[in-house]
Structures are given as structure tokens and as C-alpha cells.
N, C-alpha and C positions, 0 to 999 in steps of 0.2 A: 516533365522528365525527358525533355528533348535532349538528344545527344547521348543518351544512355542506351545500353543494349536492351532490346525488347525482352519481355518475359518469355520463358520457354513456351513453345507452341502447344505443349501437351497439357497446360493448365486450363481448367474450365473457365468460362466467362465469369462465373461468380468469384472464383479465386483471384482472377486477374483484377476484377473490380476492387476486391478487398485489398490486395497488395498495392494497387495504384493509390487507393485512398490513404494507406498507411505511409506511403513514401513521399507524401507532400513535404516540400522543403520547410514550409512554415508549420511548426507544431500546432499552432492554433487552428489550422485548416484540417487537421487530422480528426477522425471521428473519435468519440468517447467509447469506452468499453460497452456502455449500454447501447449506443448506436451500432457498434460492430455486431453485438449479439442480436440485434433486430434485423440485420440483413438476411434475406431469404437463404443465401448460401450458408450463413452461420447458424440459422435456425435449424437447417437440415443437419449440419455438423454436430450441433449440440445434442439433438435427438439421437444421433448415432452414438455419440460419446456416452450419453446417459445409458443407452441400451447396452453398450459395451461394458461399462462399469458394473451394471446390475448383473450381467451374466459372467463376468470375469472370475476365474478361479485364482487369479493372482492377488486379489484383495480379500481381506477378511470382511465380515459383515460390518464391523465397526468402521473400518476404513471406507467401505462403500457408502455408508450412511453419511460420514463426514464429507466425502467428496461431493455427493449429491446435494447435501445441505449447503455447502459453500457455493456450488453452482447456482442453486436456487436463490440464494441471497443476492448474488450478482444480478441475476435475471430480474428479481423483484425490486432491486434498489431504486429508490425514487431519484429522479434527476436532481442534480445539485441546484439549489436555489440561486447560487452565485457562482459563476464559472469564469474566474479571471484568466487572462492570457497566460499560457504556459511560460514559465521562466520569470515572470514578474512577481517579486515577493509581495505578499499582502500583509502589511504591517498591522492592519486593523483586527486580525484574527487574535482572539484571546481565549486561553484555556488554562486551567490550573488543576492540580490534583496531587494526591499522595501516590507514590510508586515505590518499588524496590529497584535500586540501581546495582548492577553487577560491578563489583570491584575486585581487586586482587585477593581480598580475604572473604569473598562471598557476597551475598546480597545485603544491602543496607537500605534502610528507610530514607527516602528523600522526598522533597516537595518540588514539583516542576511548575514553571510558569512559562507559557508560550505567549509572548506579547512583544510588540514593537520591533518585529523582525528578528527576534532572538529567542533562545531557550535558556532559562535560568534554572540551575539545579542548586537547591539549598538544603540544609539540614532540617529546617522547620519552615512553616508557612510565613511567619513574620521574621525574616532573617535580616541580618545586617550585611553590609557589603563584604566584610571579611569572611563570611560563612558561605558565600555563593560562588558558583562558577557560571560564567556566561558563555554561550555558544551562539555566534551570529548565524542566522539561517543561510547566509551566503556560503558557509563552510559545510553545509549539509548536502550530501550528494543524493540521498534517498532515505525513505523510511518505509518499513513494512511490518506487518503482523507475522511473527514467526510461529508456526504451529509447534505444539509442545514436543513432539518427537524429533523435530528438526533441531531444537536447542539442547534439551537435556533428557528427553525420554519420559518425563513425568507428565501425567494427565492433569488437566485443570490448571495449567500454568499459561497465563496469557502474556506473551512477551512481545515487546516492540524492539526492532533492530533499527538503529539510527546509523546510517553509513555516513561517515565524516571524511571529507577530503584530507589526504595526507595524515591520517590517524587511524587507529583501530576503531572498529565499530563499537557503539555504545549499546548496552542492552538494559531495558527497563521492563519490570513486570507489574501488571495491574491485577486487581482482585477479580475482575470479571472480564469476559470477552467483550461485552458492550463498552466497558471503560477503555479497553485496549483499542477497539475499533474507533471510538470517538477520538482518541489521541492520534491515531493514524490518519483519520479523515481530516482533522484540524491541521495537522502538519502538512498534509498534501495541499490543502487550500492555501496555507501560509507560504508554502514553497512555490505556489503558482502551478501546481500539478493537479489541482482538483478540478 
């Protein structure tokens, strides 16, 4: 970071170390979420955050439980067995499954195939070329798991948001949270973000 303004002098050493590690020019030199959470500074911050959530009057008990559960899932997550460089598409990633896709007239059943550097959306599993839509992963800017209240206020809806460059986001719903998480994880790895 030579030539850039130094960090403000009132930041703690732990915060400075964290910021410096995140500002690496090469994204592959940046720490993973799990590595960040293992830093002594972040361990302290996470404990403070957990205590703040537990004692907060701003969250209902249900929201508190969800926030703490999500935080625990991130902390407990096993390290990725394969960590490709960020930005390099991984064409060997393969994942398939039935989902609901949001369209102009509501949610419709679709079959997704993640393979060979692309995502294929079709009406049924064994579809012909005329019944499919192909999206190259090079057009995908990001993918994330959207919590139910963020998308439509319903509980037990597991939604994936696929942000596409130069187009509206695509939304898919899965039957279970585990299925939704698997899609997001596979997409991250395929996009070189895993």
C-alpha cells in the first residue's frame, strides 16, 4: 500500500492489521472469512457483537436466534477443500437440481444445471436445446442467499439472488435452506469466489 494515505492514527493495531490484510491488491492474498474471524481482534468483536445482540431491545427473540445461528454457522464452517484463485472460473464444478424461478407471472418450476462454466435453466431435467436458457458465468456478478423477510416477508422460503451484469437480478427458490446453501456455495466456487 505504498503511496497511499496511512490509516487514521486512532485505529487500534488489531483493526489496522485487519484493514491492511483486506486491502491487498491481489484478491488471492486476502484472508478468507474464516481466517478473518479467527483473528484475535475479530474474536473480541464477535464476542461483543453476540453479547450486544443477546441484550438488544431492537431485535425480537426470533431475529436474535437467527442472527446468532448464522454467526455460529460462519464460525463453525469447515474450510473449503478446494480454494481456486478469486476470479478464475472453475468449469469443473457441477451441480443440478429443481428450483422455482421468479418470472413476470410468479414462481415457476425449473431445473438448473451448473456445469462447464455456465448455468442452464430448463423446464425439465432432460430438456432439449429449444427449452433451455444458458447463462455464462462470466455474466454473473455475484450470488447470495436472501433471507425470507428481505425478499417477500414469508418464512421458510429459501431464495438465491443471482446478480447478472447488465440485467435484472434472477431469483430462485429451493425447498430447504441446505439446498439453497449448496447452490450458493457451488456457485461461489464456480465463480472463483470460494
